[in-house]
ChimeraX commands (.cxc) that place a marker at each C-alpha (Angstrom):
marker #1 position 108.96,144.68,127.28 radius 0.5
marker #1 position 112.35,142.92,127.27 radius 0.5
marker #1 position 110.84,139.88,129.01 radius 0.5
marker #1 position 108.02,139.71,126.46 radius 0.5
marker #1 position 110.48,139.91,123.54 radius 0.5
marker #1 position 112.63,137.20,125.12 radius 0.5
marker #1 position 109.56,134.96,125.52 radius 0.5
marker #1 position 108.53,135.49,121.88 radius 0.5
marker #1 position 112.09,134.75,120.73 radius 0.5
marker #1 position 112.21,131.59,122.84 radius 0.5
marker #1 position 108.90,130.36,121.39 radius 0.5
marker #1 position 110.07,131.11,117.85 radius 0.5
marker #1 position 113.28,129.14,118.37 radius 0.5
marker #1 position 111.31,126.25,119.91 radius 0.5
marker #1 position 108.89,126.10,116.98 radius 0.5
marker #1 position 111.81,126.26,114.53 radius 0.5
marker #1 position 113.51,123.32,116.26 radius 0.5
marker #1 position 110.28,121.30,116.20 radius 0.5
marker #1 position 109.76,122.05,112.51 radius 0.5
marker #1 position 113.32,121.15,111.63 radius 0.5
marker #1 position 113.13,117.83,113.45 radius 0.5
marker #1 position 109.72,116.83,112.04 radius 0.5
marker #1 position 110.47,117.59,108.40 radius 0.5
marker #1 position 113.93,117.95,106.95 radius 0.5
marker #1 position 112.79,119.59,103.72 radius 0.5
marker #1 position 115.35,117.51,101.82 radius 0.5
marker #1 position 114.52,115.87,98.53 radius 0.5
marker #1 position 113.95,112.11,98.44 radius 0.5
marker #1 position 116.48,110.05,96.51 radius 0.5
marker #1 position 116.30,107.11,94.12 radius 0.5
marker #1 position 119.40,105.03,94.76 radius 0.5
marker #1 position 118.60,102.41,92.15 radius 0.5
marker #1 position 115.69,101.35,89.96 radius 0.5
marker #1 position 114.85,98.52,87.61 radius 0.5
marker #1 position 112.09,97.00,85.52 radius 0.5
marker #1 position 111.74,93.24,85.64 radius 0.5
marker #1 position 110.06,90.95,83.12 radius 0.5
marker #1 position 108.43,87.74,84.36 radius 0.5
marker #1 position 107.02,85.02,82.11 radius 0.5
marker #1 position 104.09,83.31,83.86 radius 0.5
marker #1 position 102.87,79.86,82.87 radius 0.5
marker #1 position 99.34,79.89,81.45 radius 0.5
marker #1 position 97.25,77.46,79.44 radius 0.5
marker #1 position 97.83,79.17,76.12 radius 0.5
marker #1 position 101.56,79.69,76.75 radius 0.5
marker #1 position 103.79,82.00,78.79 radius 0.5
marker #1 position 102.45,85.49,79.45 radius 0.5
marker #1 position 104.57,88.57,80.07 radius 0.5
marker #1 position 104.15,90.66,83.20 radius 0.5
marker #1 position 106.32,93.58,84.24 radius 0.5
marker #1 position 107.43,94.79,87.65 radius 0.5
marker #1 position 109.02,98.10,88.63 radius 0.5
marker #1 position 110.97,98.72,91.85 radius 0.5
marker #1 position 113.24,101.40,93.25 radius 0.5
marker #1 position 115.50,101.64,96.27 radius 0.5
marker #1 position 114.45,104.94,97.89 radius 0.5
marker #1 position 115.99,107.15,100.55 radius 0.5
marker #1 position 114.38,109.99,102.47 radius 0.5
marker #1 position 115.78,111.79,105.50 radius 0.5
marker #1 position 112.36,111.60,107.17 radius 0.5
marker #1 position 111.88,107.90,106.50 radius 0.5
marker #1 position 110.10,105.78,103.91 radius 0.5
marker #1 position 106.74,106.67,105.46 radius 0.5
marker #1 position 107.32,110.26,104.28 radius 0.5
marker #1 position 107.12,109.17,100.62 radius 0.5
marker #1 position 103.83,109.66,98.79 radius 0.5
marker #1 position 104.07,109.00,95.03 radius 0.5
marker #1 position 106.15,107.12,92.52 radius 0.5
marker #1 position 105.99,107.75,88.76 radius 0.5
marker #1 position 107.44,105.91,85.80 radius 0.5
marker #1 position 107.78,107.58,82.40 radius 0.5
marker #1 position 108.78,106.42,78.94 radius 0.5
marker #1 position 109.16,109.83,77.32 radius 0.5
marker #1 position 109.71,108.64,73.75 radius 0.5
marker #1 position 106.41,106.71,73.73 radius 0.5
marker #1 position 104.69,109.31,75.97 radius 0.5
marker #1 position 103.72,106.71,78.57 radius 0.5
marker #1 position 103.21,107.30,82.28 radius 0.5
marker #1 position 102.42,105.09,85.26 radius 0.5
marker #1 position 101.58,106.29,88.79 radius 0.5
marker #1 position 101.92,104.25,91.98 radius 0.5
marker #1 position 100.68,105.85,95.19 radius 0.5
marker #1 position 101.96,104.95,98.65 radius 0.5
marker #1 position 98.70,103.09,99.34 radius 0.5
marker #1 position 99.25,100.94,96.23 radius 0.5
marker #1 position 102.93,100.10,96.11 radius 0.5
marker #1 position 104.48,96.88,97.33 radius 0.5
marker #1 position 107.45,97.07,99.70 radius 0.5
marker #1 position 109.94,94.37,100.54 radius 0.5
marker #1 position 113.09,94.12,102.61 radius 0.5
marker #1 position 116.27,92.91,100.96 radius 0.5
marker #1 position 119.41,92.80,103.10 radius 0.5
marker #1 position 117.98,95.41,105.44 radius 0.5
marker #1 position 117.01,97.90,102.70 radius 0.5
marker #1 position 113.43,98.64,101.73 radius 0.5
marker #1 position 112.41,98.53,98.06 radius 0.5
marker #1 position 109.08,99.96,96.84 radius 0.5
marker #1 position 107.23,99.50,93.57 radius 0.5
marker #1 position 104.71,97.31,91.79 radius 0.5
marker #1 position 104.62,93.80,90.35 radius 0.5
marker #1 position 101.99,94.75,87.77 radius 0.5
marker #1 position 102.82,97.50,85.27 radius 0.5
marker #1 position 99.74,97.68,83.07 radius 0.5
marker #1 position 100.16,97.37,79.30 radius 0.5
marker #1 position 97.47,97.08,76.64 radius 0.5
marker #1 position 96.40,93.58,75.57 radius 0.5
marker #1 position 98.61,92.22,72.83 radius 0.5
marker #1 position 101.30,94.83,73.45 radius 0.5
marker #1 position 104.59,94.67,75.30 radius 0.5
marker #1 position 106.53,97.22,77.30 radius 0.5
marker #1 position 108.77,99.41,75.13 radius 0.5
marker #1 position 112.50,99.05,75.59 radius 0.5
marker #1 position 114.98,101.87,76.05 radius 0.5
marker #1 position 115.25,104.68,78.57 radius 0.5
marker #1 position 112.76,105.15,81.39 radius 0.5
marker #1 position 112.51,107.95,83.92 radius 0.5
marker #1 position 111.44,107.42,87.53 radius 0.5
marker #1 position 110.19,110.25,89.76 radius 0.5
marker #1 position 109.83,109.94,93.54 radius 0.5
marker #1 position 107.77,112.48,95.51 radius 0.5
marker #1 position 107.49,112.93,99.27 radius 0.5
marker #1 position 104.66,114.42,101.34 radius 0.5
marker #1 position 106.26,117.87,101.26 radius 0.5
marker #1 position 106.10,117.88,97.46 radius 0.5
marker #1 position 109.86,117.55,97.07 radius 0.5
marker #1 position 110.87,115.21,94.24 radius 0.5
marker #1 position 113.84,113.67,92.50 radius 0.5
marker #1 position 114.31,111.74,89.28 radius 0.5
marker #1 position 116.56,109.01,87.94 radius 0.5
marker #1 position 116.92,107.55,84.45 radius 0.5
marker #1 position 117.54,103.88,83.79 radius 0.5
marker #1 position 117.38,101.49,80.86 radius 0.5
marker #1 position 115.18,98.47,80.26 radius 0.5
marker #1 position 116.78,96.33,77.56 radius 0.5
marker #1 position 115.33,92.84,78.04 radius 0.5
marker #1 position 115.24,90.87,74.77 radius 0.5
marker #1 position 111.99,91.13,72.82 radius 0.5
marker #1 position 111.83,87.32,72.71 radius 0.5
marker #1 position 112.78,84.97,75.59 radius 0.5
marker #1 position 116.46,84.03,75.65 radius 0.5
marker #1 position 115.64,80.59,77.02 radius 0.5
marker #1 position 112.78,78.11,76.59 radius 0.5
marker #1 position 110.15,78.17,79.32 radius 0.5
marker #1 position 111.35,75.84,82.13 radius 0.5
marker #1 position 109.49,72.94,83.70 radius 0.5
marker #1 position 109.29,71.37,87.16 radius 0.5
marker #1 position 108.15,67.85,87.99 radius 0.5
marker #1 position 108.03,66.17,91.40 radius 0.5
marker #1 position 107.28,62.46,91.55 radius 0.5
marker #1 position 108.01,59.64,93.99 radius 0.5
marker #1 position 110.04,61.89,96.29 radius 0.5
marker #1 position 112.29,63.22,93.50 radius 0.5
marker #1 position 112.32,66.51,91.63 radius 0.5
marker #1 position 113.44,67.28,88.09 radius 0.5
marker #1 position 113.93,70.74,86.57 radius 0.5
marker #1 position 114.42,71.41,82.88 radius 0.5
marker #1 position 115.83,74.94,82.70 radius 0.5
marker #1 position 118.54,76.83,80.85 radius 0.5
marker #1 position 118.19,79.84,83.13 radius 0.5
marker #1 position 121.34,80.60,85.17 radius 0.5
marker #1 position 119.56,80.72,88.55 radius 0.5
marker #1 position 116.80,78.36,89.66 radius 0.5
marker #1 position 114.83,78.37,92.91 radius 0.5
marker #1 position 111.80,76.60,94.31 radius 0.5
marker #1 position 109.05,78.75,95.77 radius 0.5
marker #1 position 107.48,76.65,98.53 radius 0.5
marker #1 position 103.90,77.03,99.81 radius 0.5
marker #1 position 101.90,75.37,102.57 radius 0.5
marker #1 position 98.65,73.46,102.02 radius 0.5
marker #1 position 96.69,76.73,102.07 radius 0.5
marker #1 position 98.82,78.26,99.33 radius 0.5
marker #1 position 100.66,80.64,101.66 radius 0.5
marker #1 position 104.34,81.32,100.97 radius 0.5
marker #1 position 106.79,79.43,103.18 radius 0.5
marker #1 position 110.27,79.68,101.71 radius 0.5
marker #1 position 112.51,80.19,98.70 radius 0.5
marker #1 position 114.94,77.31,98.14 radius 0.5
marker #1 position 117.89,77.79,95.79 radius 0.5
marker #1 position 118.74,74.76,93.68 radius 0.5
marker #1 position 122.36,73.74,93.18 radius 0.5
marker #1 position 121.27,70.68,91.16 radius 0.5
marker #1 position 118.38,70.31,88.73 radius 0.5
marker #1 position 117.49,66.77,89.78 radius 0.5
marker #1 position 117.56,64.82,93.00 radius 0.5
marker #1 position 115.63,63.75,96.09 radius 0.5
marker #1 position 113.25,66.32,97.50 radius 0.5
marker #1 position 114.52,65.47,100.98 radius 0.5
marker #1 position 117.99,66.81,100.09 radius 0.5
marker #1 position 117.08,70.39,99.17 radius 0.5
marker #1 position 115.91,71.77,102.53 radius 0.5
marker #1 position 112.18,72.21,102.01 radius 0.5
marker #1 position 110.74,73.28,105.39 radius 0.5
marker #1 position 108.21,71.20,107.24 radius 0.5
marker #1 position 104.67,71.99,106.17 radius 0.5
marker #1 position 105.67,72.53,102.55 radius 0.5
marker #1 position 102.96,71.08,100.31 radius 0.5
marker #1 position 103.39,72.86,96.96 radius 0.5
marker #1 position 106.34,74.19,94.99 radius 0.5
marker #1 position 106.79,76.29,91.86 radius 0.5
marker #1 position 109.96,76.98,89.92 radius 0.5
marker #1 position 111.35,80.52,89.77 radius 0.5
marker #1 position 114.03,80.63,87.05 radius 0.5
marker #1 position 116.00,83.85,86.71 radius 0.5
marker #1 position 118.21,85.57,84.15 radius 0.5
marker #1 position 119.84,88.20,86.36 radius 0.5
marker #1 position 121.63,89.85,83.42 radius 0.5
marker #1 position 118.36,91.21,82.02 radius 0.5
marker #1 position 116.13,91.14,85.15 radius 0.5
marker #1 position 114.07,88.45,83.44 radius 0.5
marker #1 position 112.43,85.46,85.11 radius 0.5
marker #1 position 110.07,82.57,84.42 radius 0.5
marker #1 position 107.55,81.33,86.98 radius 0.5
marker #1 position 105.89,77.93,86.63 radius 0.5
marker #1 position 102.63,76.73,88.14 radius 0.5
marker #1 position 102.89,75.05,91.52 radius 0.5
marker #1 position 102.91,71.26,91.79 radius 0.5
marker #1 position 102.39,69.00,94.86 radius 0.5
marker #1 position 105.57,68.11,96.76 radius 0.5
marker #1 position 104.19,64.98,98.42 radius 0.5
marker link #1:1,2 radius 0.2
marker link #1:2,3 radius 0.2
marker link #1:3,4 radius 0.2
marker link #1:4,5 radius 0.2
marker link #1:5,6 radius 0.2
marker link #1:6,7 radius 0.2
marker link #1:7,8 radius 0.2
marker link #1:8,9 radius 0.2
marker link #1:9,10 radius 0.2
marker link #1:10,11 radius 0.2
marker link #1:11,12 radius 0.2
marker link #1:12,13 radius 0.2
marker link #1:13,14 radius 0.2
marker link #1:14,15 radius 0.2
marker link #1:15,16 radius 0.2
marker link #1:16,17 radius 0.2
marker link #1:17,18 radius 0.2
marker link #1:18,19 radius 0.2
marker link #1:19,20 radius 0.2
marker link #1:20,21 radius 0.2
marker link #1:21,22 radius 0.2
marker link #1:22,23 radius 0.2
marker link #1:23,24 radius 0.2
marker link #1:24,25 radius 0.2
marker link #1:25,26 radius 0.2
marker link #1:26,27 radius 0.2
marker link #1:27,28 radius 0.2
marker link #1:28,29 radius 0.2
marker link #1:29,30 radius 0.2
marker link #1:30,31 radius 0.2
marker link #1:31,32 radius 0.2
marker link #1:32,33 radius 0.2
marker link #1:33,34 radius 0.2
marker link #1:34,35 radius 0.2
marker link #1:35,36 radius 0.2
marker link #1:36,37 radius 0.2
marker link #1:37,38 radius 0.2
marker link #1:38,39 radius 0.2
marker link #1:39,40 radius 0.2
marker link #1:40,41 radius 0.2
marker link #1:41,42 radius 0.2
marker link #1:42,43 radius 0.2
marker link #1:43,44 radius 0.2
marker link #1:44,45 radius 0.2
marker link #1:45,46 radius 0.2
marker link #1:46,47 radius 0.2
marker link #1:47,48 radius 0.2
marker link #1:48,49 radius 0.2
marker link #1:49,50 radius 0.2
marker link #1:50,51 radius 0.2
marker link #1:51,52 radius 0.2
marker link #1:52,53 radius 0.2
marker link #1:53,54 radius 0.2
marker link #1:54,55 radius 0.2
marker link #1:55,56 radius 0.2
marker link #1:56,57 radius 0.2
marker link #1:57,58 radius 0.2
marker link #1:58,59 radius 0.2
marker link #1:59,60 radius 0.2
marker link #1:60,61 radius 0.2
marker link #1:61,62 radius 0.2
marker link #1:62,63 radius 0.2
marker link #1:63,64 radius 0.2
marker link #1:64,65 radius 0.2
marker link #1:65,66 radius 0.2
marker link #1:66,67 radius 0.2
marker link #1:67,68 radius 0.2
marker link #1:68,69 radius 0.2
marker link #1:69,70 radius 0.2
marker link #1:70,71 radius 0.2
marker link #1:71,72 radius 0.2
marker link #1:72,73 radius 0.2
marker link #1:73,74 radius 0.2
marker link #1:74,75 radius 0.2
marker link #1:75,76 radius 0.2
marker link #1:76,77 radius 0.2
marker link #1:77,78 radius 0.2
marker link #1:78,79 radius 0.2
marker link #1:79,80 radius 0.2
marker link #1:80,81 radius 0.2
marker link #1:81,82 radius 0.2
marker link #1:82,83 radius 0.2
marker link #1:83,84 radius 0.2
marker link #1:84,85 radius 0.2
marker link #1:85,86 radius 0.2
marker link #1:86,87 radius 0.2
marker link #1:87,88 radius 0.2
marker link #1:88,89 radius 0.2
marker link #1:89,90 radius 0.2
marker link #1:90,91 radius 0.2
marker link #1:91,92 radius 0.2
marker link #1:92,93 radius 0.2
marker link #1:93,94 radius 0.2
marker link #1:94,95 radius 0.2
marker link #1:95,96 radius 0.2
marker link #1:96,97 radius 0.2
marker link #1:97,98 radius 0.2
marker link #1:98,99 radius 0.2
marker link #1:99,100 radius 0.2
marker link #1:100,101 radius 0.2
marker link #1:101,102 radius 0.2
marker link #1:102,103 radius 0.2
marker link #1:103,104 radius 0.2
marker link #1:104,105 radius 0.2
marker link #1:105,106 radius 0.2
marker link #1:106,107 radius 0.2
marker link #1:107,108 radius 0.2
marker link #1:108,109 radius 0.2
marker link #1:109,110 radius 0.2
marker link #1:110,111 radius 0.2
marker link #1:111,112 radius 0.2
marker link #1:112,113 radius 0.2
marker link #1:113,114 radius 0.2
marker link #1:114,115 radius 0.2
marker link #1:115,116 radius 0.2
marker link #1:116,117 radius 0.2
marker link #1:117,118 radius 0.2
marker link #1:118,119 radius 0.2
marker link #1:119,120 radius 0.2
marker link #1:120,121 radius 0.2
marker link #1:121,122 radius 0.2
marker link #1:122,123 radius 0.2
marker link #1:123,124 radius 0.2
marker link #1:124,125 radius 0.2
marker link #1:125,126 radius 0.2
marker link #1:126,127 radius 0.2
marker link #1:127,128 radius 0.2
marker link #1:128,129 radius 0.2
marker link #1:129,130 radius 0.2
marker link #1:130,131 radius 0.2
marker link #1:131,132 radius 0.2
marker link #1:132,133 radius 0.2
marker link #1:133,134 radius 0.2
marker link #1:134,135 radius 0.2
marker link #1:135,136 radius 0.2
marker link #1:136,137 radius 0.2
marker link #1:137,138 radius 0.2
marker link #1:138,139 radius 0.2
marker link #1:139,140 radius 0.2
marker link #1:140,141 radius 0.2
marker link #1:141,142 radius 0.2
marker link #1:142,143 radius 0.2
marker link #1:143,144 radius 0.2
marker link #1:144,145 radius 0.2
marker link #1:145,146 radius 0.2
marker link #1:146,147 radius 0.2
marker link #1:147,148 radius 0.2
marker link #1:148,149 radius 0.2
marker link #1:149,150 radius 0.2
marker link #1:150,151 radius 0.2
marker link #1:151,152 radius 0.2
marker link #1:152,153 radius 0.2
marker link #1:153,154 radius 0.2
marker link #1:154,155 radius 0.2
marker link #1:155,156 radius 0.2
marker link #1:156,157 radius 0.2
marker link #1:157,158 radius 0.2
marker link #1:158,159 radius 0.2
marker link #1:159,160 radius 0.2
marker link #1:160,161 radius 0.2
marker link #1:161,162 radius 0.2
marker link #1:162,163 radius 0.2
marker link #1:163,164 radius 0.2
marker link #1:164,165 radius 0.2
marker link #1:165,166 radius 0.2
marker link #1:166,167 radius 0.2
marker link #1:167,168 radius 0.2
marker link #1:168,169 radius 0.2
marker link #1:169,170 radius 0.2
marker link #1:170,171 radius 0.2
marker link #1:171,172 radius 0.2
marker link #1:172,173 radius 0.2
marker link #1:173,174 radius 0.2
marker link #1:174,175 radius 0.2
marker link #1:175,176 radius 0.2
marker link #1:176,177 radius 0.2
marker link #1:177,178 radius 0.2
marker link #1:178,179 radius 0.2
marker link #1:179,180 radius 0.2
marker link #1:180,181 radius 0.2
marker link #1:181,182 radius 0.2
marker link #1:182,183 radius 0.2
marker link #1:183,184 radius 0.2
marker link #1:184,185 radius 0.2
marker link #1:185,186 radius 0.2
marker link #1:186,187 radius 0.2
marker link #1:187,188 radius 0.2
marker link #1:188,189 radius 0.2
marker link #1:189,190 radius 0.2
marker link #1:190,191 radius 0.2
marker link #1:191,192 radius 0.2
marker link #1:192,193 radius 0.2
marker link #1:193,194 radius 0.2
marker link #1:194,195 radius 0.2
marker link #1:195,196 radius 0.2
marker link #1:196,197 radius 0.2
marker link #1:197,198 radius 0.2
marker link #1:198,199 radius 0.2
marker link #1:199,200 radius 0.2
marker link #1:200,201 radius 0.2
marker link #1:201,202 radius 0.2
marker link #1:202,203 radius 0.2
marker link #1:203,204 radius 0.2
marker link #1:204,205 radius 0.2
marker link #1:205,206 radius 0.2
marker link #1:206,207 radius 0.2
marker link #1:207,208 radius 0.2
marker link #1:208,209 radius 0.2
marker link #1:209,210 radius 0.2
marker link #1:210,211 radius 0.2
marker link #1:211,212 radius 0.2
marker link #1:212,213 radius 0.2
marker link #1:213,214 radius 0.2
marker link #1:214,215 radius 0.2
marker link #1:215,216 radius 0.2
marker link #1:216,217 radius 0.2
marker link #1:217,218 radius 0.2
marker link #1:218,219 radius 0.2
view
């Protein structure tokens, strides 16, 4: 009888150790979150699109996360992004998750003010974090332009930060090149070999607002 009880106790401890190592039971955490506004160049003028990203943490890893929600309680709005839908990207060794396409009704814009993000893991544990989206209702700067001719580039932009997004001949992303000058020879700005197209990404980091032009041929 003592041996049987000892065996049962040993199995119980073993299962408890396995359970504790496979699932911590701790809540996920939202370290930081933001909503970004991007003005895209279109034929009838710039069009607003909104992105939403958070910096998550979970003791069992990012793969243990299942759902991300965004609420604007005053306007009674809710968006849901599942783990099979969200976009993830690595910035300085930390993984951000979210979406580059928050849906809003045609002719409407995203309300400003306080938003609430909720992150849920596969165990059903959740955490929330409030943050504010206060981008100006109208653009602070005119929409920028990019021209490349005869081996020289020229940018007309009042945005504080300007970068070229470089693509190959198939339209696949190659590199992001930060511009220290708004005009000059293309050969001086470090475009990688194979770069065939470039678009301008102009950014107002104060309000998480950007403008993105159409791509133009480099050569």
